[in-house]
C-alpha positions in Angstrom: 0.3 -4.9 4.6 2.8 -2.3 4.2 5.3 -2.0 1.1 8.1 0.5 1.8 10.6 1.3 -0.9 13.6 3.5 -0.8 14.5 5.4 -3.9 15.5 8.8 -5.0 12.1 9.7 -6.5 8.9 8.3 -4.9 8.0 5.1 -6.7 4.5 4.1 -7.9 3.3 1.2 -5.7 0.5 -1.0 -6.7 -0.7 -4.4 -5.3 -2.0 -7.5 -6.8 -3.0 -10.9 -5.4 -1.1 -14.0 -7.0 -3.7 -16.4 -8.5 -6.8 -14.4 -7.6 -8.5 -10.9 -7.3 -7.7 -8.4 -4.7 -10.5 -8.4 -2.0 -13.4 -6.3 -3.0 -13.3 -4.6 0.3 -9.6 -3.2 0.2 -7.9 0.2 0.2 -4.3 0.8 -1.2 -2.9 4.1 -0.4 0.9 5.0 -0.1 2.0 1.4 -0.1 -0.2 0.2 2.5 -2.8 -2.5 1.6 -5.8 -2.6 3.9 -8.4 -5.3 3.7 -11.7 -4.6 5.7 -13.7 -7.5 7.0 -11.1 -10.2 6.2 -12.4 -13.4 5.2 -10.9 -16.9 4.7 -10.6 -16.4 1.1 -8.6 -13.3 1.5 -5.6 -15.6 2.6 -2.9 -16.1 0.0 0.1 -14.5 -1.6 0.1 -10.7 -2.5 2.6 -8.9 -4.4 3.8 -5.5 -4.1 5.1 -3.8 -7.3 7.1 -0.9 -7.1 7.9 1.0 -10.3 10.7 3.7 -10.3 12.1 5.6 -13.5 14.2 2.7 -14.6 13.2 -0.5 -13.0 10.6 -2.4 -11.3 10.9 -4.3 -8.0 8.5 -6.8 -6.8 8.1 -8.2 -3.4 5.7 -10.9 -2.1 4.1 -11.3 1.2 1.8 -14.2 2.3 -1.3 -13.8 4.3 -2.5 -16.5 6.6 -6.0 -16.4 8.1 -5.8 -18.3 11.2 -9.2 -17.5 12.7 -12.1 -14.8 12.9 -9.7 -12.4 14.7 -6.4 -13.5 13.9 -4.0 -13.4 10.9 -0.4 -13.5 10.1 1.9 -11.9 7.4 5.0 -13.5 6.0 7.3 -11.1 4.2 9.9 -12.4 1.7 11.9 -9.5 0.6 12.7 -5.7 1.3 12.2 -3.5 -1.5 14.9 -1.2 -2.7 15.0 0.7 -6.0 
C-alpha cells in the first residue's frame, strides 16, 4: 500500500493497523507498506499517518484478502499537508 503526501517539507509517514497489530512480516519505507506472505488475518483497515511541521493528516485504507493469490485495497482519502 502506498501513502503519498504533498508538502513543502518531506513529512514523516508511519503506518498502523486499526484494531490490531501490523503484520509481523511487514516493511514500511518512504510511505509504502509492504506485507510479505499475506495471510487472511492481514485483512482490515490500515491507517497512514503523515506528520508535518504544524499538522498531522491521517488516511485510511482497507485491505480485503480475497484468496491465496488475490487481494484488493480501497483507499478513502488523498493526503495533503
